[in-house]
N, C-alpha and C positions, 0 to 999 in steps of 0.2 A: 503494499500500499505507501511507498513510499513515492512522493513528488518532484525526487530526485532524477535527475536523468543520467546520473551514474553515481555506484556506489564504491566504495572497496574498503574490504575486508584485510585487518592486521591483526596478523598472531603474534602474543608474546608468549613464549614459554618458559616455563619455572625450571628452575635448575637448583634448587637447594635440596631435591632428594628425587634420584634416579627415577624410584618405583613411581611416585607423584608425577615427575616426568612425562613417562613414558603413559600414566594413565590420564593425562592432560590433556594428551597429544593426541591418544586415540579418542576421546570424546570431543576433541574438536574438530581433529579429522571426521570422524562422525556425523557431524554437525554443519560441517562442508559435503558431506555426500546427501545430508536432509536439505540443506539449502539450495543442492543441484535437482533432487528430484520436484520440490516446490518450483522451481525457477520456470523460466520459461526457456524454448531450445537455445533461442540469443542469448539469454542469459548467464548460462551456464557455464561456472566456473570450474566443475571438473565435468569428464564427459562421462553421460550415464553409463556407457559400457564397461568403463573402464575402474566404474564403484566398485562391484567385488574382486574384482584382482587388488585394488587399491586397499580394500579393508581385510582380504584373506590373506594376500599374499606380502604386498611391499608393507604396509606395517609391522608384521611377524617378523620382516626382515630385519626391519629398521631397527625393531626392538633388540633381536639377537645381537647387533651389531653396537647398539647401547651398553646391552650387557656384558659383550667383551670387550669395552670398553672401560667398563668397569673391574671386570675380573682382570684382564691383562696389563693396562696397560699404568690405570690406577688403585691403589690400593686406597681407598677412603676408608675402611675403617681403621687401618692402623695410623692415619694422618688425621681422620676427623674430619675432611676434608665435605664441603659440598661439591658437586657437577656443573662446572660452567665449560664455557669454549675455553678460557684460557688456560684450564688446567690440564687440554690437548695441545699446549704450547713451549715452546722450550725458547722463545722470543727474546724474555727478561735474559736467558743464559746466553745467548747470542749476542744480547745488548754489552751485556761485561769480557765477552769474549773480546768480541771487534774492539772495544776502548784496551785492551790489556797486549791487543797482539800490537795496537799501532804505537803503545809504549814501548815493548820489549820482542818487537820485531828480528832485530839481529841477535839477542841472548835465546831465543825460540829457536832459530837458525844453525845458533852454536850446539843448543842443548843436545845430548847424546839419549837413546832411548834407555827405557832401564829404571830411568831416577825413580827416588824413592822420597816420604817424608812422613815421619812418625807424629802422632797425635794422640790427646789422653781421652779414652771414651768418656760416655757422658757420663757413668757409674761404674764404678769399680777402683781398683788398686791405686790411678794416677790421677782419679777424676777429680783432686785435692787441687790439679795443676789448670786445670780450666779457668778462663775468668768470664764465661758465661753464664747465665740461668737458664739449665731445662727443664724442662717439665716431665712429670712422671712419663708422661706417653713417648718423647724424645727417647728418655734414659732405657726404658724397658727395650724400643728399639735398635737404640748405636750400641752397641754392644763390642766387644773386645773382636777384632778380625779385621778384612783388609779389602780394600776397592781397589781390582784390577781394572786399567783402562787395557784392551787389547786390540791390535790391529788384523783383521783379515787379510791373509796375505794375496789370495785371488779375490778378486771386488768382482763377486757376482751384481751383474745390474738390477737383476731381479729382487737380489735380496732387499734392494731398500724397501718395499713395501712390507716386509718381515723385521728387521730389522730401522728403527726410527734414526741411527746416528750409524750407520753404514757408513764407511765401513769396519768404524770403532765399535768395540763390545764393551758396555761399563757392566763390570757383575759386584754383587757384597757377599763376600763369605764372611761366617763368623769364625770362630779358631773353635768352633764346636765341629767343623765341617757342614753346618745349616746354610743353606744359598738364601740370604732372606729377599734379594732382589736383583733378581735376573736382567738380560739387557732390557726386555720387554719391560723394564722398572727404572728407565731410564731417566726418568724426571724427577724418580723419587732419591734414585743416588745422588743425582747433581745436587738435588738439596742438601745431602745429608754433607756432602763433602762439602759445599758452601758453610752450612751450619758448623763444622769444625774449622775451617780454614780461614775463613773470610776474616782481614785484616791481620793475616799472621804474616808478618815480616822478619821473622828469626826462628831459629829450632828452637826446640823443647829438650833444651842438652840435656836432661836428665834422662828421658825417654831416649833419645841417640845411643846413651851411652848402658842404658838397659839393653837395647837392641842388638849391640856391638858387642855385648858382652853376651847375651844368647846365641848371635850366630860363629861366636866368634871370631868378630870383624867381617865378617860376610865370608866366612869357608866352609861354615858347616848352615846349609837353608834348605835344612831338610822338609821342615815343616810348611814354609811358604811355598816349596815344589810341589807339594803333596795338597796347600788348600788350593793351589793357580789348578792342579791336574783335577780338581773334584770343581773346581769352578765350570772351566770348560765343558765337562762330562754334561753338566748341570745346561751350560749352553747350547751343548749341541741338543741334549733331551728337549729345549724348550723349544730349539731352532727347528726339530724335525714335528713337534709339536703345533708349532703356527703355519706352517707349509700344510700340515696336514687340514688344519681349519680353514685355512686360505683356498683349500680346492674342494671343500665342500662348502663353503658359504660365497665365494665369491664367485660368481657364472663364468668370470672374464680371467680367470686366474691365472697368470703363467708363472711355474715358477723355474729356478736359477738350472743350470745343467748341474750333473752330480761331480765335475770338475770343481765347482764355481761353488758348490755346498758344504755346510760345517762338517766335519768326519770327527778332529779328533784337536789336540794340541797342538799338532804339526802344522795347523792352518793358520797360525797366529804370531804373530809378535807382539812382546811384551812392551807398551809405550810407556809406562809410568803405573804408579801403582803408593795407594797411602794406605800404611798400616793405623791400625786404631788400637791402642794398647789399653 
């Protein structure tokens, strides 16, 4: 009954809770279908023939994609965050990185692979060395372990759809061998890295001495070699899982050749690592 010549519909998506978002989205899409049914042929905002497919097929597919983002990219329960599009982006890290590269271009060019640093965990034997106040949630998440940054030797172009930082793989493994965050959780690992290292310009001498004693000045590295092997094993398992999901959920999926796929530790070079003690 509107007297206006044109009507524009604008949808605003709620993002504080994923399930509520999905429910609201489906309700709005259903309302759009209802509008389509009651509108004239010339005013249709959705093609009538597409309504059933839209509700029964496309919406379910998109819901699965949102669930995958929740399960594979964001660990919302751990970080107590709400879902928003900015959570899927690494732009804030790219801005920091760009500024750092501009200021330290030559130093980075001259740096060898394998550089490492040692920082105190948020909770544990060396926690008193920390100058930051950590929440109880952060203390339970950031436990002693290692963040490895590995580079895949053979860059598979199709791997970028599986790994957000291709050809680099980040993984956070705890001292007990548990891989807390795999490469699919790159944002969480970068958040931990930033939280533990931002503003630090000098090494923790106490931790450096402890690490040197533990490894006999770098001669006995079996503990960290073992952790890296376990981390790579989990990377390979997660990689295969994501390849499988890609094939089953993406109708246009293209996977990397076997030579470009991840098999084991020989597929990587160690770029840098952060020891959390």
